[in-house]
Backbone as JSON, one array per atom type, in Angstrom:
{
  "sequence": "MTEPDKRLLRREFLEVRNGLPEDVVRESGDRLAEQALALPELARARTVAAYVSVGAEPGTPALLEALRARGVRVLLPALLPDDDLDWGEYTGPGCLARVRHGGRMELSEPSGARLGPGAVTAADVVLLPGLAVDGRGMRLGRGGGSYDRVLARLERAHAHPALVVLLYDTEVVGRVPAEAHDRPVQAVVTPSGVRRFGDARGWTPKGP",
  "N": [[98.22, 85.39, 68.06], [101.71, 85.79, 68.16], [104.45, 84.55, 70.22], [106.58, 86.51, 70.43], [105.0, 88.81, 69.94], [103.35, 88.76, 72.19], [105.25, 89.19, 74.16], [105.97, 91.8, 73.55], [103.55, 93.11, 74.09], [103.32, 92.62, 76.84], [105.54, 94.06, 77.7], [104.74, 96.65, 77.07], [102.55, 97.05, 78.83], [103.93, 96.84, 81.25], [105.68, 99.02, 81.12], [103.95, 101.21, 81.33], [102.87, 100.71, 83.87], [105.18, 100.76, 85.49], [105.78, 103.39, 85.33], [104.16, 104.72, 87.08], [103.61, 107.04, 89.73], [104.96, 106.78, 93.08], [103.19, 107.45, 95.16], [100.71, 107.1, 93.97], [100.71, 104.35, 93.5], [100.78, 103.43, 96.15], [98.38, 104.52, 97.29], [96.54, 103.31, 95.61], [96.75, 100.66, 96.37], [95.55, 100.68, 98.9], [92.89, 101.35, 98.22], [92.3, 99.23, 96.58], [92.29, 97.11, 98.4], [89.99, 97.73, 99.9], [87.99, 97.41, 97.95], [88.3, 94.68, 97.28], [87.78, 93.39, 99.7], [85.09, 93.64, 99.94], [84.04, 91.74, 98.33], [81.82, 89.02, 98.05], [82.84, 86.43, 97.85], [85.31, 86.57, 99.15], [84.43, 87.32, 101.64], [83.25, 85.01, 102.56], [85.32, 83.24, 102.59], [87.55, 80.87, 103.99], [90.14, 80.07, 103.55], [92.59, 81.69, 101.69], [94.49, 81.97, 98.83], [97.05, 84.08, 98.12], [99.28, 86.76, 97.22], [102.4, 88.55, 97.51], [102.71, 91.78, 96.53], [105.01, 93.24, 94.19], [107.33, 95.83, 93.34], [105.77, 98.06, 91.13], [103.35, 96.78, 91.07], [99.79, 96.45, 91.61], [99.09, 97.14, 94.95], [99.27, 94.73, 97.59], [99.74, 94.47, 100.42], [97.99, 95.76, 102.38], [95.61, 94.4, 101.96], [96.34, 91.77, 102.58], [96.84, 91.97, 105.34], [94.33, 92.76, 106.26], [92.77, 90.51, 105.63], [93.99, 88.6, 107.26], [93.38, 89.71, 109.75], [90.69, 89.21, 109.82], [90.65, 86.59, 110.42], [91.14, 84.84, 108.42], [92.81, 82.21, 106.78], [95.75, 82.73, 105.17], [97.54, 81.98, 102.33], [100.75, 82.18, 100.89], [102.86, 82.42, 97.99], [105.95, 80.7, 97.2], [108.64, 80.8, 95.12], [109.8, 78.13, 93.19], [112.75, 76.34, 91.95], [112.08, 75.36, 89.39], [110.19, 77.09, 88.52], [107.66, 76.51, 89.42], [105.24, 76.82, 92.1], [105.58, 76.77, 95.56], [103.99, 76.87, 98.81], [103.37, 78.91, 101.7], [102.28, 79.86, 105.01], [100.82, 83.02, 105.75], [101.59, 85.01, 108.42], [101.77, 87.57, 109.26], [103.5, 90.74, 108.65], [106.1, 90.32, 109.59], [106.76, 87.72, 108.94], [107.73, 87.6, 106.44], [110.29, 87.22, 104.0], [112.9, 88.59, 102.04], [113.72, 87.4, 98.92], [115.98, 86.63, 96.39], [115.83, 85.37, 93.2], [118.07, 84.06, 91.24], [118.89, 86.15, 88.54], [116.6, 87.63, 88.68], [113.88, 89.81, 89.82], [113.66, 90.73, 93.31], [111.69, 88.83, 95.55], [109.09, 88.81, 97.99], [108.7, 86.38, 100.31], [107.04, 83.84, 102.27], [108.55, 82.96, 105.34], [108.22, 80.77, 106.92], [107.25, 77.31, 107.51], [107.17, 75.2, 104.65], [104.42, 74.23, 102.67], [103.95, 72.72, 100.48], [103.37, 72.36, 96.9], [100.76, 71.54, 96.39], [99.15, 72.68, 98.32], [97.63, 74.84, 97.57], [95.27, 73.88, 96.57], [93.45, 73.79, 98.6], [92.37, 76.26, 98.85], [89.75, 78.68, 99.06], [89.51, 80.96, 97.6], [91.54, 82.19, 95.01], [93.84, 84.63, 94.56], [95.12, 86.32, 91.87], [98.08, 87.53, 90.28], [98.72, 89.77, 87.53], [98.94, 91.31, 84.24], [97.0, 92.32, 82.63], [93.49, 92.04, 81.83], [90.77, 90.73, 79.93], [87.46, 91.24, 78.43], [86.43, 88.7, 78.45], [87.38, 87.58, 80.66], [89.9, 86.59, 80.42], [93.24, 86.35, 81.37], [96.27, 88.19, 81.15], [99.39, 87.21, 81.93], [102.75, 87.51, 83.32], [104.29, 85.8, 81.86], [105.91, 83.81, 82.88], [104.81, 81.39, 83.59], [104.21, 80.28, 86.07], [101.73, 80.58, 87.38], [100.09, 79.39, 85.52], [100.71, 76.75, 86.0], [99.71, 76.52, 88.57], [96.94, 76.85, 88.09], [96.49, 74.65, 86.45], [97.02, 72.64, 88.28], [94.96, 72.98, 90.12], [92.83, 72.28, 88.48], [93.36, 69.57, 87.94], [93.0, 68.55, 90.47], [90.35, 68.81, 90.78], [89.48, 71.06, 92.06], [87.76, 74.05, 92.77], [88.19, 76.95, 93.3], [87.28, 80.45, 93.68], [88.53, 82.54, 91.19], [90.39, 85.39, 91.08], [91.62, 88.35, 89.72], [93.94, 90.96, 90.35], [94.21, 94.27, 89.48], [95.13, 97.44, 87.88], [92.84, 100.07, 86.91], [93.17, 100.8, 84.18], [94.12, 98.51, 83.07], [92.19, 96.75, 82.43], [90.99, 95.55, 79.59], [89.97, 95.43, 76.06], [90.65, 93.0, 74.74], [92.86, 90.28, 75.25], [95.63, 88.17, 74.26], [95.01, 84.68, 74.11], [95.48, 81.22, 74.91], [94.82, 77.69, 74.31], [95.1, 76.39, 76.76], [94.67, 78.3, 78.66], [92.79, 79.71, 81.37], [89.79, 81.34, 82.27], [89.28, 84.05, 84.62], [87.04, 84.68, 87.37], [86.5, 87.22, 88.26], [87.63, 90.64, 88.28], [89.42, 92.85, 90.3], [89.84, 96.25, 90.8], [91.26, 99.47, 91.77], [88.98, 101.08, 91.64], [86.68, 99.55, 91.43], [84.74, 96.49, 90.93], [84.63, 93.95, 88.57], [82.64, 91.44, 87.29], [82.84, 88.56, 85.34], [80.76, 87.52, 82.72], [78.64, 88.52, 83.99], [75.96, 90.6, 83.71], [75.74, 92.97, 85.03], [78.15, 94.19, 85.13], [80.6, 96.62, 86.02], [80.84, 97.16, 89.52], [81.04, 99.56, 91.47], [82.42, 100.41, 94.67], [82.85, 102.63, 96.14], [84.42, 105.93, 96.36]],
  "CA": [[99.33, 86.29, 68.38], [102.93, 85.04, 68.41], [105.08, 84.82, 71.52], [107.21, 87.84, 70.43], [103.95, 89.82, 70.08], [102.94, 88.76, 73.6], [106.31, 89.83, 74.94], [105.85, 93.24, 73.31], [102.37, 93.57, 74.82], [103.68, 92.63, 78.26], [106.46, 95.17, 77.94], [103.98, 97.89, 77.04], [101.81, 97.19, 80.09], [104.88, 97.06, 82.33], [106.21, 100.38, 81.03], [102.94, 102.11, 81.9], [102.78, 100.43, 85.3], [106.41, 101.19, 86.16], [105.84, 104.85, 85.31], [103.23, 105.29, 88.06], [104.25, 107.62, 90.92], [104.88, 105.93, 94.28], [101.99, 107.73, 95.95], [99.58, 106.49, 93.27], [100.79, 102.92, 93.78], [100.43, 103.22, 97.56], [96.95, 104.79, 97.48], [95.79, 102.31, 94.86], [96.73, 99.45, 97.18], [94.53, 100.83, 99.95], [91.56, 101.28, 97.61], [92.14, 97.86, 96.09], [91.91, 96.28, 99.54], [88.59, 98.02, 100.21], [87.13, 96.78, 96.94], [88.39, 93.23, 97.36], [87.18, 92.9, 100.94], [83.64, 93.64, 99.79], [83.63, 90.59, 97.52], [81.21, 87.94, 98.83], [83.71, 85.26, 97.86], [86.31, 86.75, 100.21], [83.74, 87.36, 102.93], [82.96, 83.64, 102.97], [86.51, 82.4, 102.47], [88.34, 80.46, 105.15], [91.52, 80.03, 103.09], [92.81, 82.48, 100.48], [95.85, 81.98, 98.26], [97.3, 85.44, 97.66], [100.69, 86.98, 96.87], [102.93, 89.84, 97.95], [103.0, 92.6, 95.36], [106.39, 93.73, 94.06], [107.47, 96.98, 92.45], [104.59, 98.89, 90.91], [102.12, 95.99, 91.02], [98.76, 96.88, 92.56], [99.59, 96.71, 96.25], [98.49, 93.75, 98.35], [99.96, 94.38, 101.87], [96.82, 96.12, 103.18], [94.64, 93.32, 101.81], [96.82, 90.6, 103.34], [96.64, 92.22, 106.76], [92.89, 92.76, 106.54], [92.3, 89.12, 105.61], [94.5, 87.95, 108.48], [92.62, 90.24, 110.88], [89.39, 88.55, 109.78], [90.8, 85.19, 110.79], [91.3, 84.03, 107.2], [94.12, 81.59, 106.56], [96.28, 83.29, 103.93], [98.69, 81.27, 101.79], [101.57, 82.98, 99.99], [103.73, 81.56, 97.19], [107.41, 80.74, 97.2], [109.04, 80.34, 93.79], [110.7, 76.98, 93.15], [113.72, 76.45, 90.84], [111.47, 75.06, 88.09], [109.15, 78.11, 88.33], [106.42, 76.14, 90.09], [105.06, 77.56, 93.35], [105.29, 76.18, 96.86], [103.16, 77.8, 99.57], [103.54, 79.02, 103.13], [101.2, 80.64, 105.63], [101.11, 84.4, 106.13], [101.28, 85.26, 109.83], [102.05, 88.97, 109.52], [104.63, 91.23, 107.88], [107.36, 89.79, 110.09], [107.03, 86.38, 108.43], [108.18, 87.7, 105.05], [111.73, 87.35, 103.75], [113.21, 88.98, 100.67], [114.46, 86.33, 98.26], [116.31, 86.9, 94.98], [115.95, 84.14, 92.43], [118.95, 84.32, 90.11], [118.97, 87.55, 88.14], [115.27, 88.23, 88.64], [113.56, 90.73, 90.9], [113.47, 90.15, 94.63], [110.31, 88.53, 95.92], [108.84, 88.62, 99.41], [108.13, 85.04, 100.46], [106.88, 83.43, 103.67], [109.77, 82.33, 105.85], [107.89, 79.6, 107.74], [107.25, 75.97, 106.92], [106.59, 75.04, 103.33], [103.26, 73.36, 102.72], [103.9, 71.95, 99.25], [102.63, 72.99, 95.8], [99.35, 71.15, 96.42], [98.4, 73.39, 99.37], [96.72, 75.8, 96.96], [93.98, 73.25, 96.25], [92.54, 73.98, 99.73], [91.92, 77.66, 98.89], [88.4, 79.05, 98.61], [89.73, 82.02, 96.62], [92.92, 82.39, 94.58], [94.1, 85.97, 94.03], [96.14, 86.16, 90.84], [98.69, 88.72, 89.69], [98.6, 89.81, 86.08], [99.21, 92.59, 83.6], [95.77, 92.79, 82.0], [92.41, 91.06, 81.69], [89.82, 91.23, 78.93], [86.04, 91.08, 78.73], [86.1, 87.28, 78.61], [88.02, 87.11, 81.88], [91.2, 86.0, 80.13], [94.3, 87.12, 82.04], [97.61, 88.22, 80.6], [100.39, 87.17, 82.99], [104.09, 87.96, 82.96], [104.9, 84.86, 80.92], [106.76, 82.83, 83.53], [104.12, 80.11, 83.64], [104.0, 79.76, 87.43], [100.3, 80.48, 87.69], [99.52, 78.37, 84.64], [100.87, 75.49, 86.73], [98.75, 76.54, 89.68], [95.6, 76.62, 87.56], [96.43, 73.25, 86.0], [96.97, 71.8, 89.49], [93.59, 73.08, 90.62], [91.95, 71.51, 87.6], [93.61, 68.13, 88.16], [92.48, 68.2, 91.79], [88.9, 69.1, 90.77], [89.25, 72.17, 93.0], [87.12, 75.14, 92.04], [88.14, 78.22, 94.03], [87.04, 81.66, 92.89], [89.76, 83.1, 90.64], [90.22, 86.85, 91.04], [92.86, 89.03, 89.36], [94.06, 92.3, 90.92], [94.82, 95.12, 88.45], [94.74, 98.84, 87.8], [91.68, 100.27, 86.04], [93.56, 100.86, 82.77], [94.57, 97.19, 82.62], [91.0, 96.01, 81.98], [91.04, 95.93, 78.18], [89.02, 94.74, 75.19], [91.02, 91.62, 74.44], [94.26, 89.87, 75.38], [95.83, 86.88, 73.6], [94.75, 83.51, 74.96], [95.75, 79.92, 74.3], [93.84, 76.67, 74.68], [95.24, 75.98, 78.16], [94.35, 79.42, 79.55], [91.51, 79.63, 82.05], [89.3, 82.68, 82.64], [89.01, 84.36, 86.01], [85.64, 85.03, 87.61], [86.33, 88.65, 88.55], [88.81, 91.49, 88.42], [89.28, 93.95, 91.27], [90.71, 97.4, 90.57], [91.03, 100.46, 92.83], [87.69, 101.77, 91.56], [85.51, 98.69, 91.37], [84.82, 95.07, 90.67], [83.9, 93.48, 87.39], [82.45, 89.99, 87.21], [82.73, 88.16, 83.94], [79.53, 86.78, 82.53], [77.63, 89.19, 84.81], [75.5, 91.76, 82.94], [75.82, 94.2, 85.82], [79.44, 94.82, 84.86], [81.28, 97.22, 87.14], [80.07, 97.43, 90.73], [81.9, 100.38, 92.32], [82.12, 100.33, 96.11], [83.24, 103.85, 96.82], [85.01, 106.94, 95.48]],
  "C": [[100.56, 85.45, 68.74], [103.52, 85.41, 69.76], [105.85, 86.15, 71.52], [106.19, 88.97, 70.56], [103.48, 89.92, 71.53], [103.98, 89.45, 74.46], [106.25, 91.35, 74.78], [104.67, 93.81, 74.09], [102.66, 93.64, 76.32], [104.58, 93.82, 78.58], [105.72, 96.5, 77.96], [103.2, 98.11, 78.34], [102.76, 97.49, 81.25], [105.45, 98.47, 82.3], [105.23, 101.39, 81.63], [102.89, 101.94, 83.42], [104.0, 100.98, 86.05], [106.57, 102.7, 86.16], [104.91, 105.5, 86.32], [104.0, 105.87, 89.24], [104.03, 106.72, 92.15], [103.61, 106.18, 95.07], [100.74, 107.14, 95.3], [99.54, 104.99, 93.55], [100.32, 102.63, 95.19], [98.93, 103.42, 97.79], [96.09, 103.76, 96.76], [95.69, 101.01, 95.65], [95.69, 99.51, 98.27], [93.13, 100.71, 99.37], [91.28, 99.87, 97.09], [91.7, 96.94, 97.22], [90.44, 96.5, 99.9], [87.64, 97.33, 99.23], [87.12, 95.26, 97.09], [87.67, 92.69, 98.59], [85.65, 92.89, 100.88], [83.14, 92.47, 98.94], [82.99, 89.52, 98.41], [82.1, 86.7, 98.92], [84.78, 85.37, 98.96], [85.66, 86.81, 101.58], [83.47, 85.97, 103.46], [84.2, 82.78, 103.11], [87.13, 82.09, 103.83], [89.82, 80.4, 104.82], [91.62, 80.78, 101.77], [94.27, 82.33, 100.07], [96.06, 83.35, 97.64], [98.77, 85.55, 97.23], [101.1, 88.34, 97.4], [103.32, 90.63, 96.71], [104.45, 93.07, 95.39], [106.4, 94.92, 93.11], [106.19, 97.79, 92.37], [103.33, 98.06, 90.71], [101.08, 96.61, 91.94], [99.04, 96.29, 93.94], [98.67, 95.73, 96.97], [98.72, 93.77, 99.86], [98.74, 94.7, 102.72], [95.77, 95.01, 103.12], [95.06, 92.1, 102.61], [96.56, 90.78, 104.83], [95.16, 92.2, 107.13], [92.32, 91.34, 106.55], [92.75, 88.4, 106.88], [93.71, 88.4, 109.7], [91.23, 89.62, 110.94], [89.45, 87.09, 110.24], [90.92, 84.27, 109.6], [92.71, 83.45, 107.17], [94.62, 82.03, 105.19], [97.54, 82.51, 103.54], [99.42, 82.17, 100.8], [102.55, 82.08, 99.25], [105.21, 81.76, 97.47], [107.86, 80.09, 95.9], [110.06, 79.21, 93.9], [111.64, 77.1, 91.95], [113.13, 76.19, 89.46], [110.32, 76.0, 87.75], [107.76, 77.68, 88.82], [106.36, 76.9, 91.41], [104.79, 76.62, 94.51], [104.49, 77.22, 97.63], [103.52, 77.76, 101.05], [102.45, 79.91, 103.7], [101.67, 82.03, 106.01], [100.66, 84.62, 107.57], [101.53, 86.71, 110.23], [103.28, 89.41, 108.75], [105.98, 90.65, 108.31], [107.71, 88.4, 109.56], [107.63, 86.41, 107.03], [109.69, 87.89, 104.97], [111.93, 87.72, 102.28], [114.13, 87.92, 100.05], [114.71, 86.72, 96.81], [116.54, 85.57, 94.28], [116.79, 84.42, 91.18], [119.03, 85.8, 89.82], [117.64, 88.25, 88.13], [115.08, 89.22, 89.79], [113.46, 89.98, 92.23], [111.98, 89.94, 94.9], [110.23, 88.43, 97.44], [108.09, 87.3, 99.57], [107.99, 84.69, 101.93], [108.1, 82.65, 104.14], [109.49, 81.09, 106.68], [107.91, 78.3, 106.96], [106.6, 76.0, 105.54], [105.51, 73.96, 103.37], [103.12, 72.49, 101.48], [103.06, 72.63, 98.18], [101.13, 72.68, 95.83], [98.51, 71.89, 97.45], [97.37, 74.34, 98.78], [95.34, 75.2, 96.67], [92.98, 73.38, 97.4], [91.95, 75.38, 99.77], [90.49, 77.8, 98.41], [88.46, 80.13, 97.53], [91.22, 82.03, 96.29], [93.02, 83.77, 93.95], [95.3, 85.88, 93.1], [96.76, 87.5, 90.46], [98.48, 88.68, 88.18], [98.99, 91.17, 85.56], [97.97, 93.17, 82.96], [94.75, 91.67, 82.04], [91.43, 91.62, 80.67], [88.39, 90.9, 79.31], [85.58, 89.66, 78.85], [86.6, 86.75, 79.95], [89.36, 86.46, 81.65], [92.3, 86.93, 80.64], [95.61, 87.04, 81.27], [98.59, 88.27, 81.75], [101.74, 87.65, 82.49], [104.8, 87.0, 82.03], [105.78, 83.81, 81.55], [106.13, 81.45, 83.64], [103.82, 79.58, 85.02], [102.52, 79.58, 87.73], [99.54, 79.59, 86.71], [99.61, 77.01, 85.32], [99.89, 75.4, 87.89], [97.35, 76.21, 89.17], [95.44, 75.19, 87.06], [96.33, 72.31, 87.2], [95.57, 71.82, 90.09], [92.64, 72.23, 89.78], [92.13, 70.01, 87.81], [93.01, 67.66, 89.47], [90.97, 68.38, 91.88], [88.55, 70.12, 91.84], [88.73, 73.36, 92.2], [87.04, 76.41, 92.89], [87.73, 79.35, 93.1], [88.4, 82.2, 92.46], [89.56, 84.59, 90.43], [91.58, 87.48, 90.73], [92.81, 90.46, 89.88], [94.83, 93.19, 89.95], [94.49, 96.59, 88.69], [93.59, 98.97, 86.81], [92.04, 100.21, 84.56], [93.98, 99.51, 82.21], [93.41, 96.24, 82.32], [90.76, 96.45, 80.54], [90.05, 95.11, 77.35], [89.36, 93.29, 74.96], [92.51, 91.42, 74.68], [94.42, 88.51, 74.69], [95.62, 85.74, 74.59], [95.03, 82.24, 74.17], [94.78, 78.89, 74.89], [93.9, 76.32, 76.16], [94.86, 77.09, 79.14], [92.95, 79.27, 80.13], [91.05, 81.02, 82.46], [89.16, 82.82, 84.15], [87.54, 84.74, 86.14], [85.43, 86.53, 87.81], [87.68, 89.34, 88.51], [88.47, 92.57, 89.44], [90.3, 95.02, 90.91], [90.46, 98.41, 91.69], [89.65, 101.12, 92.78], [86.49, 100.84, 91.51], [85.82, 97.24, 91.1], [84.07, 94.78, 89.39], [83.85, 91.97, 87.42], [82.24, 89.62, 85.75], [81.56, 87.22, 83.77], [78.38, 87.37, 83.32], [77.22, 90.48, 84.11], [75.59, 93.05, 83.73], [77.13, 94.93, 85.6], [80.07, 95.39, 86.12], [80.34, 97.46, 88.32], [80.94, 98.24, 91.68], [81.43, 100.37, 93.76], [82.49, 101.61, 96.85], [83.88, 104.8, 95.86], [86.3, 106.46, 94.87]]
}
């Protein structure tokens, strides 16, 4: 699939996502947190690299607060001028600042000390944003390349955190385009369940 085709696919997923009512987005975030918190990988984690959802992305605020309440060290990204990611520690909603990067959307980033791009290598779990994932665990991102850099950094450091993508149910699809450098995730969490890739049990719903 060519890059223009990928851009079209991304646009299609974004159009559907951006058309979701606000109450659906809000309720989905609460259910997503419940599903994610039941993951054994998160139950064991001491450090989790996460992110603050923006717009109609599956909501992460409830999950961030629940992880912090458990005593988990939560790292959040801050976008650098070259589209790489620095990291800071999440200490509660009050630590977040709205930052606009050029003409792009505003992002909520940690306002405390920066820990450096390499801080992510200490994470036990990395929660990834995305637009879709397929049955191989291949993730379709927004195309900015920031998380490709994160995954490459983890590989260079021989770090092997659990990689988990957070999506809506309709964004788990048959196949997405993948390139040689792409790396599969181990699981996807949606508001209705968890799917592990390479696991014959498939979906493991945790509630209504």
